[in-house]
C-alpha positions as CSV (number, residue, x, y, z in Angstrom):
1,M,-19.9,6.4,2.4
2,T,-18.4,4.8,5.8
3,E,-21.8,2.8,6.0
4,S,-21.4,1.2,2.7
5,L,-17.5,0.1,3.7
6,E,-17.7,-3.8,3.5
7,F,-15.6,-6.3,6.0
8,G,-15.6,-9.9,6.7
9,K,-17.7,-10.8,9.7
10,G,-15.0,-11.1,12.7
11,S,-12.6,-9.6,10.6
12,K,-9.4,-8.1,11.9
13,V,-9.2,-5.5,9.5
14,G,-12.9,-4.4,10.0
15,A,-12.2,-4.5,13.8
16,V,-9.1,-2.3,13.2
17,F,-11.3,0.4,11.1
18,E,-14.0,0.2,14.4
19,V,-11.4,1.7,16.4
20,L,-10.0,4.4,13.1
21,R,-13.8,5.5,12.1
22,D,-14.0,8.3,14.4
23,K,-11.0,9.9,13.0
24,Q,-9.1,10.7,16.1
25,W,-5.4,9.3,16.9
26,H,-5.5,5.8,18.4
27,C,-2.6,4.2,20.1
28,R,-1.3,1.0,18.5
29,S,-0.2,0.3,21.8
30,C,-3.3,-0.1,23.7
31,E,-6.4,0.3,21.5
32,Y,-5.9,-3.0,19.3
33,E,-5.9,-5.7,22.1
34,H,-9.4,-7.0,21.2
35,V,-8.6,-7.5,17.6
36,G,-6.1,-10.4,18.3
37,T,-3.0,-9.5,16.2
38,T,0.2,-7.8,17.0
39,Q,0.7,-6.9,13.1
40,I,-1.1,-3.7,13.3
41,A,0.7,-2.4,10.3
42,G,0.3,-5.8,8.0
43,S,-2.4,-6.9,5.9
44,G,-4.9,-7.6,8.8
45,G,-4.5,-3.7,10.1
46,M,-3.2,-0.6,8.5
47,Q,-1.7,-1.9,5.2
48,G,-4.8,-3.7,4.4
49,L,-7.4,-0.5,5.0
50,K,-4.9,1.8,2.9
51,R,-4.7,-1.0,-0.1
52,G,-8.9,-1.8,0.2
53,N,-10.0,-4.7,-1.9
54,R,-12.4,-5.1,-4.8
55,R,-15.2,-4.5,-2.2
56,R,-14.2,-1.2,-0.7
57,P,-11.7,1.6,-1.6
58,G,-8.4,2.1,0.3
59,L,-8.1,4.7,3.2
60,V,-6.0,7.7,3.5
61,I,-4.4,6.9,7.1
62,K,-2.0,9.1,8.9
63,S,0.5,7.7,10.8
64,G,3.1,9.4,13.9
65,N,4.1,9.6,17.4
66,H,2.0,11.2,19.7
67,F,1.1,11.3,23.7
68,C,-1.4,9.0,24.8
69,A,-3.2,9.4,27.9
70,T,-3.8,5.9,28.3
71,C,-0.2,4.7,28.1
72,G,1.1,8.2,29.8
73,E,4.0,8.2,27.1
74,T,4.3,8.8,23.6
75,T,3.8,6.2,21.0
76,Y,3.3,5.5,17.8
77,Q,-0.4,6.3,16.4
78,D,-2.7,6.2,13.4
79,R,-5.6,8.6,12.2
80,W,-7.9,7.9,9.8
81,T,-8.9,11.5,7.9
82,G,-11.9,10.3,6.3
83,A,-10.6,10.5,2.9
84,F,-10.2,7.7,0.2
85,R,-8.0,6.5,-2.4
86,E,-8.1,3.9,-5.2
87,S,-8.0,0.5,-4.0
88,V,-5.0,-1.7,-4.8
89,I,-6.3,-5.3,-5.7
90,I,-3.8,-8.4,-4.5
91,G,-4.7,-12.0,-3.8
92,S,-3.3,-13.9,-0.8
93,M,0.0,-15.2,-0.8
94,P,-0.5,-19.0,-1.3
95,Q,0.9,-21.5,1.4
96,P,2.9,-23.3,-0.8
97,F,4.1,-20.4,-2.7
98,M,5.5,-19.1,0.8
99,R,7.0,-22.4,1.5
100,R,9.2,-22.0,-1.7
101,V,10.4,-18.4,-1.1
102,V,11.8,-19.7,2.4
103,E,13.5,-22.4,0.5
104,V,14.9,-20.5,-2.7
105,L,16.1,-17.9,0.1
106,G,17.8,-20.5,2.3
107,Y,15.6,-20.1,5.3
108,R,17.7,-17.2,6.5
109,D,16.8,-14.0,8.2
110,V,17.9,-10.8,5.9
111,V,18.6,-8.7,8.6
112,D,21.0,-10.7,11.0
113,G,22.2,-13.7,8.5
114,S,20.7,-16.5,10.9
115,Q,18.9,-19.4,9.6
116,R,15.8,-20.0,11.3
117,Q,12.5,-22.2,11.2
118,P,9.6,-21.1,8.8
119,N,7.3,-20.1,11.1
120,E,10.0,-17.7,12.4
121,L,10.2,-16.0,9.1
122,T,7.6,-13.3,7.2
123,V,7.7,-13.5,3.4
124,D,8.4,-9.6,2.7
125,H,7.6,-8.0,-0.8
126,K,10.7,-5.7,-1.2
127,L,8.4,-3.3,-2.6
128,P,6.2,-2.2,0.1
129,M,2.5,-2.6,-0.6
130,I,1.8,1.2,0.1
131,R,3.7,2.0,-3.2
132,W,1.8,-0.3,-5.6
133,S,0.0,0.4,-8.4
134,N,-2.8,-2.0,-10.1
135,A,-0.5,-3.0,-12.8
136,E,2.4,-3.4,-10.2
137,S,0.1,-5.4,-8.2
138,K,-0.4,-7.9,-10.8
139,R,3.5,-8.2,-11.3
140,Q,4.1,-8.5,-7.8
141,T,1.2,-11.1,-6.8
142,D,1.8,-13.8,-9.9
143,Y,3.0,-16.0,-8.0
144,E,2.9,-19.3,-9.9
145,D,4.7,-18.0,-12.5
146,L,7.8,-16.5,-10.6
147,S,11.0,-18.1,-11.6
148,D,13.5,-18.3,-8.9
149,S,15.7,-15.3,-10.2
150,E,12.6,-13.7,-9.8
151,I,11.6,-14.5,-6.2
152,R,15.6,-13.6,-5.5
153,Q,14.7,-10.4,-7.0
154,R,11.3,-9.2,-5.3
155,F,11.5,-11.1,-2.0
156,Q,13.5,-11.2,1.5
157,L,12.9,-12.9,4.4
158,L,12.2,-10.9,7.6
159,K,12.3,-12.1,11.2
160,A,8.4,-13.0,12.6
161,S,7.1,-11.4,15.8
162,N,7.7,-13.6,18.5
163,G,6.0,-11.2,21.1
164,S,8.3,-8.4,20.3
165,V,8.8,-5.8,17.8
166,S,9.7,-8.0,14.2
167,H,11.6,-6.7,11.5
168,N,8.5,-6.6,9.2
169,L,6.8,-4.2,11.6
170,L,9.8,-2.0,11.8
171,K,9.8,-1.9,7.7
172,S,6.2,-0.7,7.5
173,R,6.5,2.0,10.0
174,A,9.8,3.2,7.8
175,C,7.5,2.8,4.4
176,E,4.6,4.4,6.2
177,N,6.7,7.4,7.2
178,C,8.4,7.9,3.8
179,F,5.1,7.6,2.0
180,K,4.1,10.6,4.4
181,T,7.0,12.6,4.7
182,G,9.0,11.6,1.8
183,V,12.0,10.8,4.1
184,R,13.3,7.3,3.5
185,G,14.2,5.0,6.4
186,K,17.3,4.6,8.2
187,P,17.9,0.7,9.6
188,M,19.4,0.4,12.7
189,G,20.0,4.0,12.8
190,I,22.2,4.0,9.8
191,A,21.7,6.6,7.3
192,F,23.4,5.0,4.2
193,Y,21.5,4.7,0.8
194,Y,23.3,2.5,-2.1
195,R,21.3,4.6,-4.3
196,G,20.3,8.3,-3.9
197,G,20.0,10.1,-0.7
198,A,17.7,10.5,2.4
199,K,14.8,11.6,0.1
200,W,12.3,9.1,-1.4
201,G,13.1,9.8,-5.8
202,P,10.5,10.3,-8.4
203,A,7.7,12.6,-7.4
204,K,5.1,10.1,-8.2
205,D,4.6,8.4,-5.2
206,K,4.0,4.7,-7.2
207,D,7.2,4.9,-9.0
208,K,9.4,2.1,-7.4
209,R,12.5,3.5,-8.3
210,G,12.4,5.7,-5.3
211,C,12.6,2.6,-3.1
212,V,16.0,1.5,-4.9
213,G,18.5,2.5,-2.8
214,C,16.9,2.4,1.0
215,G,17.9,-0.8,3.3
216,W,14.5,-2.0,4.1
217,Y,13.7,-2.0,0.5
218,D,16.8,-4.8,-0.1
219,F,18.6,-5.1,3.1
220,A,20.9,-7.6,1.7
221,E,22.2,-5.4,-1.2
222,W,22.2,-2.5,1.3
223,R,24.6,-4.3,3.6
224,N,26.6,-6.0,0.9
225,S,26.9,-1.9,-0.7
226,L,27.8,-0.6,3.2
227,N,30.6,-3.4,3.6
228,E,31.9,-2.2,0.3
229,R,31.9,1.4,1.2
230,L,34.0,0.5,4.5
231,G,36.6,-2.0,2.4
232,T,35.1,-4.8,4.3
233,K,34.5,-8.1,2.7
234,K,30.8,-9.7,2.2
């Protein structure tokens, strides 16, 4: 089965797979320099491998902190288990649509509230791709027909990487861990959930209701709810 996996020539996701194909733990800090991206967690790396596409299934990948003999310290690592899952089919987000999202959301980084240049922002689906079913994938990627209201419901803007750890990467790590353990993330180390508790909701891992209440799912709603709890104005 491994030999039949199809990756585009020179693709980043294919280069990441070449690292993981031995089914051993691999350090994100020091084993992917040849790939040419700092977004190992994104669609050109772990997310792309996990969700698959029309030509190949998704891969079951475990992630966690382990000691790296090369770095000499504990780092975030990933291991392909050798197992596969049903692929989730999505299309690339068109550039005109991304520009529209940035405009609708006011060029504003949802985490720190600052206005940024478009190239400093990442258009983020609130619902992480790891939780998408094929039906949800169609809803999330119906880019041409989304209203401004639907854009506000489904997307947020996160700080892009400028050589440091991006907000999008922090969210990806939290969502990966939640998918694996059922324990929701704590943005900025704050254990607050505007709906539900620390455990992810429904038993089915593709039920998006389990994400609602987590700060990484909707950071603006999470912050507003926290301010209300504290008696602070938005």
